[in-house]
C-alpha positions as CSV (number, residue, x, y, z in Angstrom):
1,M,-16.0,46.6,25.9
2,D,-19.3,44.7,25.8
3,M,-20.3,41.9,28.2
4,I,-19.2,39.2,25.9
5,D,-15.6,40.5,26.1
6,A,-15.7,41.7,29.7
7,R,-13.1,40.1,32.0
8,R,-15.0,38.1,34.6
9,A,-15.3,34.9,36.7
10,E,-18.4,32.8,36.9
11,L,-19.7,29.9,39.0
12,V,-21.2,26.9,37.4
13,I,-23.3,25.0,40.0
14,F,-25.2,21.7,39.6
15,Y,-27.5,21.0,42.6
16,N,-28.8,17.5,42.8
17,G,-28.1,17.2,39.1
18,H,-29.8,20.4,38.1
19,D,-28.0,23.5,36.7
20,V,-28.8,26.3,39.1
21,S,-25.9,28.6,38.1
22,I,-28.1,31.5,36.9
23,D,-30.7,31.2,39.7
24,L,-27.9,31.1,42.3
25,S,-26.1,34.1,40.9
26,N,-29.1,36.3,41.9
27,Y,-28.5,35.4,45.6
28,N,-24.8,34.7,45.9
29,L,-22.9,36.9,48.3
30,D,-19.8,34.8,48.7
31,F,-18.4,31.5,47.4
32,T,-15.3,29.8,48.7
33,Y,-13.7,26.5,47.6
34,T,-11.0,25.1,49.8
35,D,-8.6,22.7,48.2
36,A,-7.5,21.3,51.5
37,A,-4.1,20.2,52.9
38,P,-3.3,16.5,53.2
39,G,-5.2,14.9,56.1
40,E,-8.3,17.0,55.4
41,S,-11.2,16.9,52.9
42,D,-12.0,19.6,50.4
43,D,-15.1,21.8,51.0
44,I,-17.2,24.6,49.5
45,Q,-19.1,27.4,51.3
46,I,-21.9,29.4,49.7
47,T,-23.3,32.4,51.4
48,L,-26.7,33.6,50.0
49,E,-28.8,36.6,50.8
50,D,-32.4,35.8,51.8
51,R,-34.3,39.0,52.1
52,E,-37.3,37.2,50.4
53,N,-37.2,34.4,52.9
54,K,-37.0,31.8,50.2
55,W,-33.9,29.8,51.3
56,K,-35.3,29.2,54.9
57,S,-38.6,27.8,53.5
58,P,-39.0,24.0,53.4
59,E,-39.2,24.1,49.6
60,W,-35.8,25.8,49.2
61,M,-33.9,24.7,52.4
62,P,-30.9,22.5,51.5
63,V,-31.0,18.9,53.0
64,Q,-28.0,17.0,54.4
65,G,-26.5,14.8,51.7
66,D,-27.7,17.0,48.8
67,S,-25.1,16.8,46.0
68,I,-23.3,19.8,44.6
69,Q,-21.0,19.8,41.6
70,A,-19.1,23.1,41.1
71,E,-16.8,24.7,38.6
72,I,-15.1,28.1,38.4
73,R,-14.9,29.6,34.9
74,T,-13.0,32.6,33.9
75,I,-13.7,34.5,30.7
76,G,-11.1,36.9,29.2
77,W,-9.1,36.8,32.5
78,E,-5.7,37.1,30.8
79,K,-6.6,37.2,27.1
80,S,-9.7,38.6,25.4
81,G,-12.1,35.8,24.7
82,E,-10.1,33.1,26.5
83,I,-12.1,30.7,28.7
84,K,-10.5,28.7,31.5
85,R,-12.2,26.1,33.8
86,L,-11.4,24.9,37.2
87,P,-13.5,21.8,38.0
88,L,-13.9,21.7,41.8
89,G,-15.4,18.2,42.1
90,N,-18.4,16.7,43.9
91,F,-19.6,17.7,47.3
92,E,-22.4,16.8,49.7
93,V,-24.2,19.3,52.0
94,D,-23.3,18.7,55.6
95,S,-24.4,21.9,57.3
96,V,-26.6,25.0,56.9
97,E,-26.4,28.3,58.9
98,L,-29.0,31.1,59.1
99,D,-27.7,34.5,60.2
100,G,-29.2,38.0,60.4
101,P,-30.3,40.6,60.1
102,P,-30.0,41.0,57.1
103,D,-30.9,37.3,56.6
104,T,-28.2,35.2,55.0
105,V,-28.0,31.4,54.5
106,K,-24.6,29.7,54.5
107,I,-24.4,26.3,52.9
108,K,-21.3,24.1,53.6
109,A,-20.6,21.0,51.6
110,T,-17.7,18.5,51.8
111,S,-15.9,16.1,49.5
112,L,-16.3,13.4,52.1
113,P,-19.7,11.6,51.9
114,V,-21.7,12.7,54.9
115,K,-23.4,9.4,55.4
116,G,-20.2,7.4,55.3
117,T,-18.4,6.0,58.4
118,A,-14.9,7.3,57.6
119,K,-15.1,10.2,60.1
120,Q,-18.2,9.6,62.2
121,E,-17.7,6.0,63.5
122,K,-14.8,4.9,65.8
123,R,-13.6,1.4,65.2
124,T,-11.3,-1.1,66.9
125,K,-9.7,-3.6,64.6
126,A,-6.5,-5.7,64.3
127,W,-5.2,-5.5,60.7
128,E,-3.0,-8.5,60.0
129,N,-0.7,-9.4,57.1
130,V,-1.8,-6.3,55.2
131,T,-0.3,-3.5,53.0
132,L,-1.0,0.2,53.4
133,E,-2.8,0.1,50.1
134,S,-5.1,-2.7,51.2
135,I,-5.9,-0.8,54.4
136,A,-6.7,2.3,52.4
137,G,-8.8,0.3,49.9
138,E,-11.1,-1.2,52.6
139,I,-11.5,2.3,54.3
140,A,-12.2,3.9,50.9
141,K,-14.9,1.3,50.2
142,R,-16.6,1.8,53.6
143,A,-16.6,5.6,53.0
144,G,-18.0,5.3,49.5
145,L,-14.8,6.6,47.9
146,K,-12.6,5.4,45.0
147,L,-9.0,4.7,46.0
148,T,-6.2,6.4,44.1
149,Y,-2.9,5.1,45.3
150,L,0.0,7.2,43.9
151,A,2.8,6.5,46.5
152,P,5.9,4.7,45.0
153,V,6.1,2.3,48.0
154,N,3.5,0.1,49.6
155,P,4.6,-0.9,53.1
156,T,3.6,-4.3,54.5
157,Y,2.6,-5.0,58.1
158,E,2.3,-8.2,60.1
159,R,-0.1,-6.5,62.4
160,V,-1.4,-3.0,62.9
161,D,-4.0,-2.1,65.6
162,Q,-6.8,0.4,65.1
163,T,-8.0,1.2,68.6
164,E,-11.2,3.4,69.0
165,Q,-10.2,5.5,66.0
166,E,-12.1,6.9,63.1
167,D,-11.1,5.3,59.8
168,L,-9.6,8.4,58.2
169,A,-7.7,9.4,61.4
170,F,-6.2,5.9,61.6
171,L,-5.2,5.9,58.0
172,Y,-3.8,9.4,58.1
173,S,-1.6,8.5,61.1
174,Q,-0.4,5.2,59.6
175,A,0.4,6.8,56.2
176,K,2.2,9.7,57.9
177,E,4.6,7.3,59.6
178,E,5.5,6.2,56.1
179,G,5.9,9.7,54.7
180,I,2.8,9.4,52.6
181,A,0.0,12.0,52.5
182,V,-3.7,11.4,52.4
183,K,-6.4,13.6,50.8
184,V,-10.1,13.3,50.1
185,A,-11.2,15.1,46.9
186,S,-14.0,14.6,44.3
187,G,-15.1,11.2,45.5
188,Q,-11.5,9.9,45.8
189,L,-9.3,8.8,48.6
190,V,-5.8,9.8,47.4
191,L,-2.5,8.6,48.9
192,F,0.6,10.2,47.5
193,D,4.2,11.0,48.3
194,E,4.8,14.8,48.6
195,F,8.4,14.3,47.4
196,E,7.1,13.0,44.0
197,F,4.9,16.1,43.7
198,E,7.9,18.4,44.7
199,K,9.6,17.2,41.5
200,G,6.8,18.4,39.3
201,D,7.3,21.3,36.9
202,P,6.2,24.7,38.3
203,V,2.7,25.7,36.9
204,A,3.5,29.4,37.4
205,T,6.0,32.0,38.5
206,F,5.0,34.9,40.8
207,T,7.4,37.9,40.8
208,R,7.2,40.7,43.3
209,G,6.4,44.0,41.5
210,K,5.4,42.3,38.3
211,D,2.5,39.9,39.0
212,N,-0.7,40.9,40.8
213,I,0.2,39.7,44.3
214,L,-2.3,41.1,46.8
215,S,-0.5,40.0,50.0
216,Y,2.3,37.7,51.1
217,K,3.9,36.3,54.3
218,F,7.1,34.3,54.6
219,D,8.2,32.5,57.8
220,W,11.7,31.2,58.4
221,S,12.6,29.2,61.5
222,A,16.0,27.5,62.2
223,S,14.4,25.3,64.9
224,Y,13.1,23.1,62.0
225,A,16.5,22.8,60.4
226,A,18.8,22.2,63.3
227,Y,19.8,18.7,62.3
228,V,22.0,17.8,59.3
229,A,21.2,14.1,59.4
230,C,18.9,11.5,61.1
231,E,20.0,8.2,62.6
232,V,17.4,5.5,63.4
233,S,18.4,2.5,65.6
234,Y,16.4,-0.4,67.0
235,T,17.6,-3.4,69.1
236,Q,15.6,-6.6,68.4
237,A,14.9,-8.2,71.8
238,K,14.9,-11.8,70.6
239,K,17.9,-11.7,68.3
240,K,19.8,-9.2,70.5
241,Q,20.7,-7.5,67.2
242,T,20.8,-3.8,66.6
243,I,19.5,-2.4,63.3
244,K,20.9,1.0,62.5
245,A,20.8,3.4,59.5
246,K,21.8,7.1,59.0
247,Y,20.3,9.3,56.4
248,V,22.2,12.4,55.2
249,P,20.5,14.6,52.7
250,P,22.3,15.6,49.5
251,G,24.2,18.9,50.0
252,A,23.8,18.8,53.8
253,P,26.6,20.4,55.9
254,T,29.3,18.0,57.0
255,V,29.2,19.4,60.5
256,G,26.2,19.7,62.7
257,P,23.9,17.9,65.2
258,V,22.4,14.5,64.2
259,L,18.8,13.6,65.2
260,K,18.9,10.2,66.8
261,I,15.7,8.2,67.0
262,N,15.0,4.8,68.6
263,E,12.2,3.3,66.4
264,Q,11.3,-0.2,65.4
265,A,12.7,-1.4,62.1
266,D,13.0,-4.9,60.7
267,N,16.0,-4.2,58.5
268,E,18.5,-1.6,57.5
269,A,16.5,-0.5,54.5
270,E,13.4,0.1,56.6
271,A,15.5,2.1,59.1
272,L,17.0,4.2,56.4
273,R,13.5,4.9,54.9
274,K,12.2,6.0,58.4
275,A,15.3,8.2,59.0
276,R,14.7,10.1,55.8
277,K,11.0,10.4,56.5
278,I,11.6,11.8,60.1
279,L,14.2,14.3,58.8
280,R,11.9,15.4,56.0
281,D,9.1,16.0,58.6
282,K,11.5,18.0,60.7
283,N,13.0,20.1,57.9
284,K,10.0,20.7,55.6
285,E,8.4,23.1,58.1
286,M,11.5,25.4,58.0
287,S,10.2,27.7,55.2
288,L,6.5,28.2,55.2
289,A,4.7,31.0,53.3
290,S,1.3,32.2,52.3
291,M,0.2,34.4,49.4
292,S,-3.0,35.9,48.0
293,M,-3.4,37.0,44.4
294,M,-5.8,37.7,41.6
295,G,-7.8,34.5,40.9
296,D,-5.7,31.8,39.3
297,T,-7.3,28.5,38.2
298,R,-3.8,26.9,37.9
299,L,-3.2,26.9,41.7
300,A,-4.1,23.7,43.5
301,T,-2.8,21.5,46.4
302,G,0.2,19.5,45.3
303,V,1.4,21.7,42.4
304,T,4.6,23.7,42.5
305,I,5.3,27.3,41.7
306,L,8.3,29.6,41.5
307,V,8.6,32.7,43.6
308,S,11.0,35.6,42.8
309,G,11.8,39.1,43.9
310,F,11.7,38.2,47.6
311,G,15.5,37.7,48.2
312,T,16.3,34.8,50.5
313,F,12.7,33.5,50.1
314,D,13.0,33.0,46.4
315,G,12.7,29.5,45.0
316,K,10.4,26.6,44.2
317,Y,7.4,26.0,46.5
318,L,4.9,23.2,47.0
319,I,1.3,24.4,47.5
320,L,-0.1,22.8,50.7
321,S,-3.6,24.3,50.3
322,A,-5.5,26.6,48.0
323,S,-8.6,28.7,48.6
324,H,-10.6,30.1,45.7
325,N,-13.1,32.9,46.5
326,I,-15.7,34.7,44.4
327,G,-17.4,37.5,46.3
328,S,-17.6,41.3,46.6
329,G,-13.9,41.6,45.9
330,G,-14.1,39.6,42.7
331,Y,-12.2,36.4,42.2
332,T,-9.2,35.8,44.3
333,T,-6.9,32.9,45.3
334,S,-5.0,32.3,48.5
335,I,-2.4,29.6,49.0
336,T,-0.3,28.2,51.8
337,M,3.0,26.7,50.7
338,R,6.5,25.5,51.7
339,K,9.8,25.5,50.0
340,V,10.6,22.1,48.4
341,L,13.4,20.1,50.0
342,G,14.7,18.4,46.9
343,W,15.5,15.1,48.6
């Protein structure tokens, strides 16, 4: 088999708009792309050998805010001549490390603009008569990001207080209360409902003993599934009226403890929505897992896969984070995931 047909993975890197893929390959020791979990920003890390002392020189040393566009490309990975691409997005350099001996330079770049205010600056603000989407839109604009709002609901607030909080931390906590996830990737601030992603068709099936699974770990804890339902109640002080709603998931046992929460709700529909969100937060941690396999460009945060050959742990899983690595061990992918709830 000649080089044209050889099974391999390649990095395509544009640095400040210039294609440096070939030059970088002469120094690359390790490359990792982290497709982060909700609440975090994606990043890449590039470790380069520097025996010739080039990367530490002023001419070669990366500068904070330098832009990097990256892509992983596989050639003949599953079929001879087949080319698959995994665009990783846009990143900005935010740190550089020099280690040795032997001398190596590690460049870390993040999907969050390093000169924005989303993480660095704490802010106090009273948000009045706003929706979650409008809050996210203003924060995205300040951070230099484009807002992509995919959640099926857009909660409205008479007043929400941001007190000495960074923008993204505030948005994450506010969205989490609504059961909505937040992610920064490729210049976008994305808000989405994990339940909607759970319903997506699986992108792959991984079967023990058949597929090239390098390692796996499954955790099961009953402490996260002790409740068969959730009841939210709130007594309005002025009206002396109690709002109450109980959420019971489809297929839940008819007998078992009910999680009872006292939380503000303006009406029964809002109380029911909060009850479902609280129960999902409790139960979705029940079945967590991680897996490493031969590099797979299909695997990304928010997609689902099927797992088989693991007995009780078989089923459909939602990927929470994915890490793609090209180094001395070739191209590998590691994921964290949880079983979908289905409700």
